[in-house]
C-alpha positions in Angstrom: 263.3 330.1 166.3 266.1 328.3 168.0 269.5 329.3 166.9 273.0 329.2 168.2 272.9 332.1 170.7 273.0 332.1 174.5 269.4 333.4 174.5 268.1 330.7 172.2 270.1 328.0 174.0 268.4 329.0 177.3 265.0 328.4 175.5 266.4 325.1 174.2 267.3 324.0 177.6 263.8 324.8 178.9 262.1 323.0 176.1 264.7 320.2 175.7 262.3 317.3 176.1 260.5 318.3 172.9 263.5 319.0 170.8 264.8 315.7 169.5 266.4 316.6 166.3 269.8 318.2 165.5 270.5 319.6 162.1 274.2 320.1 161.0 274.6 322.3 158.0 277.8 321.3 156.0 279.6 324.4 154.9 282.3 324.2 152.3 285.2 326.6 152.1 287.6 326.9 149.1 290.4 329.3 148.6 291.2 328.4 145.0 289.2 328.6 141.8 286.2 327.0 143.5 285.8 329.8 146.0 282.7 331.3 144.4 281.0 327.9 144.1 281.7 327.1 147.7 280.4 330.5 148.8 277.2 329.9 146.8 276.7 326.4 148.4 277.3 327.9 151.8 274.9 330.8 151.3 272.2 328.4 150.0 272.6 325.9 152.9 272.6 328.7 155.5 269.4 330.2 154.2 267.7 326.8 153.8 268.7 326.0 157.5 267.0 329.2 158.7 263.8 328.4 156.8 263.9 324.8 158.1 264.3 326.0 161.6 261.4 328.3 161.3 259.2 325.4 160.0 260.1 323.1 162.8 260.3 325.5 165.7 260.3 323.6 168.9 261.3 320.3 167.3 264.8 320.9 165.9 268.0 322.7 166.8 270.2 323.8 164.0 273.8 323.5 165.2 276.6 325.8 163.9 277.8 324.8 160.4 280.4 322.1 160.1 282.9 324.0 158.1 285.5 322.2 156.0 288.0 322.9 153.3 287.0 321.5 149.9 289.5 319.1 148.6 290.7 315.5 148.8 290.8 315.4 152.6 288.0 313.5 154.2 286.5 315.2 157.3 284.1 312.3 157.8 285.6 311.1 161.0 285.2 314.6 162.6 281.6 314.8 161.4 280.9 311.4 163.0 282.3 312.8 166.2 279.8 315.7 166.0 277.0 313.2 165.4 278.0 311.0 168.3 278.1 314.0 170.6 274.6 315.0 169.5 273.3 311.5 170.2 275.0 311.5 173.6 273.3 314.8 174.3 269.9 313.2 173.8 269.1 314.0 170.2 267.2 311.1 168.7 267.7 312.3 165.1 270.7 313.9 163.4 270.4 315.4 159.9 273.2 316.8 157.7 272.3 319.4 155.1 274.6 319.9 152.2 274.8 321.1 148.6 278.2 319.6 148.1 277.9 316.3 146.1 281.1 314.9 147.6 279.1 314.0 150.8 276.6 311.8 148.9 279.2 308.9 148.5 280.0 309.0 152.2 276.4 309.0 153.5 276.4 305.3 154.4 279.3 305.9 156.8 277.6 308.3 159.1 275.2 307.9 161.9 272.3 310.1 160.9 270.7 311.2 157.6 272.4 313.2 154.9 270.2 315.4 152.9 271.7 316.6 149.7 270.0 319.5 147.9 271.8 321.1 144.9 272.3 324.8 145.5 270.7 327.5 143.5 272.8 330.7 143.0 271.2 333.4 145.0 273.5 336.3 144.5 271.4 338.1 141.9 267.9 337.4 143.3 266.0 340.0 145.2 265.1 339.0 148.8 261.5 338.2 148.1 262.3 335.8 145.3 265.1 334.2 147.4 262.6 333.4 150.1 260.1 332.1 147.6 262.8 329.7 146.1 263.7 328.6 149.6 260.1 327.8 150.4 259.9 325.6 147.3 263.2 323.8 148.3 261.9 323.4 151.8 258.9 321.3 150.6 261.2 318.5 149.5 263.4 318.8 152.6 260.4 318.6 154.9 259.2 315.4 153.2 262.7 313.9 153.6 262.8 314.8 157.3 259.3 313.5 158.1 260.0 310.3 156.2 263.2 309.7 158.3 261.3 310.5 161.5 258.6 308.0 160.6 260.9 305.2 159.6 263.6 305.9 162.1 266.3 305.9 159.4 268.5 308.5 160.9 
C-alpha cells in the first residue's frame, strides 16, 4: 500500500510510471457544534481512503488529506492549486473524496473528479463490521473511479 511516508514514497518513485492517479481526501474540521459530525466525516473518509488504496495498489497514491475549517469560507482555490500541482507532477487523474455535501456544488469548478459519499457513523461499530461497511462503500467508489478512468472525465 502506498501511503504518505518516506518508505512508501521511495516505492512510489520506483514505480511512478504505473501510478497515474492521485486521490485527495477532503477532511473537514469544526470547532463549534458541528465538531462531532466533522470528526465522523473525517474518520469515514480516512478509512475509505485506506481501503481504496489497498484495492488499487500500484495504480493510485493517496495524498495527505486536504484539511479545511467548515464554514462559509471557500477553500476551492487552494484545492485547485493541489490539483494543478498533482497534474504537473505527472498524475493523469485526480480524485477528491468527501463526505461533506458542501463540495458537491463546487465540483464543476475543479480540475479532477469529486466523489461524494455520505459518511456512516463508525464510532460504535466493532472493527470487523467497520471493514465490512467500508467494503460495501468501496464497491460504488470503485465503479465511479473506473468509469472516470474509462471516459477521461477527471
